[in-house]
Structure formats: structure tokens, C-alpha cells
N, C-alpha and C positions, 0 to 999 in steps of 0.2 A: 345585521342581517344587508350582504348584498342587494343590489339590485335584482339580481336577478332571481334568488331566493323571492324578495319582492315580488315579486311578477308574475313566478308560480304561484304564492301562497293566493295571489289574490283569483290568482283561475282557480284555484280547487275554493276558492269561495266558491266565487261565481258557478262553478258546478256544481256545487251541495245545495245553491239557492236552486239553481234550475230542477234538481233532481226531488226537492222538499215542492218545489210548484210540480212539477208530476205528479210526487204520491198524493196532495192533497186538490190534486183535481176534481173537478164535479163528476168525470165520469173517469175510468179506471184504464187509463191504454195503457198494456204492459210490456207492449214494443216501447212502446215513451219513455217508458219509469228504465227499460233495459238502457236502452240509449243512454239514460242522463245516469247509471250508473256505471259507465264502459265508460262513458268521457271523464268522471268526478276519478274515478280508478287512473285511465291515462294523464289526467291533470298530477293525480299524488304522485305516479312514479316518477312525473317529470320535475316536480317539487323535492322528493326522495333525491337523486342524482345531482340536482342544482343545490341540495344542504349538501352531503359529502362534495361536493366540489369546494363548495365557498368551506369547510372543515380542511381538506386537506393542505389548502395556503396557508391557514395560519398551525395548525395541527404540532410544525415542528419546534413555532416560541411556545406553545403548553407545558404545563409540569403533567406529569403522572396523573397526578391530584386531581390536578383542572380538566384534564378531560375525562376522569371519571368520574368530576363534580357535571361533567357536561349529558354525560350518559347515566343520568338519575336523576338529570330533572327533567321537570315535562317541559315533551317537545325539545327536548333533548338541542343543537347544535342551531343556532337565529332565529329559536323561538322562545319566548317568555312566558307562555305558555299561559297569554291574556286572555280577553273576550274572544270569544269563536276558539282556540284553542284548543289543548286536546283535553284541558280540563271542563272546558267545555260539554264537549260528548261525554265526558266520563263518570257527571258530578262534582266537577273539581270546583275549588272556590275560585270564583270570577270576582272579587271584590276589587 
């Protein structure tokens, strides 16, 4: 995972944490929740672009089989699907 992807991954984690705090706050604040959802969407958008750029740099060195394997792995390029990754949100195994 490149440093840029790592930074964006941290931003996504923080945005998700902030959203959860707003969801579970003592009082429902719809405007705050909407703002947190928008911030998470922006962070995920930036993360996806960083992942695509990182993948573009190495794609020519990969076989078609490796590319297909990346497409089907949990989280895709730059992520192992570990704790907090796609599997955690979808009920995957996070051992």
C-alpha cells in the first residue's frame, strides 16, 4: 500500500468514527449526521482515486491472472481486508 493510500485509509477510518459518534450521540442531530456522511463519502472518493493511481503504477507488471485475483479479493488493490476493512462491514472473518 502506498503512503498516499495509507493516508486516505486513515481519513476514511476517522470519518467513519466521527459518523458513528454522531449516530450514537445522546441527541439526534440530523444536520451533523448528514455532514459526517458527506465527509465519509469525500474521504472514500479520495481513497478510491489514490488506490486507482497506485494500481495504475504496477498494473503493467502484473499478469492477467494476478489482476483478476486482485479484483476478486476483499478490498482489492492496496488492502488485505483486515480488521476494519470491507469484511468487517460485511460480516467477514477478521481473525
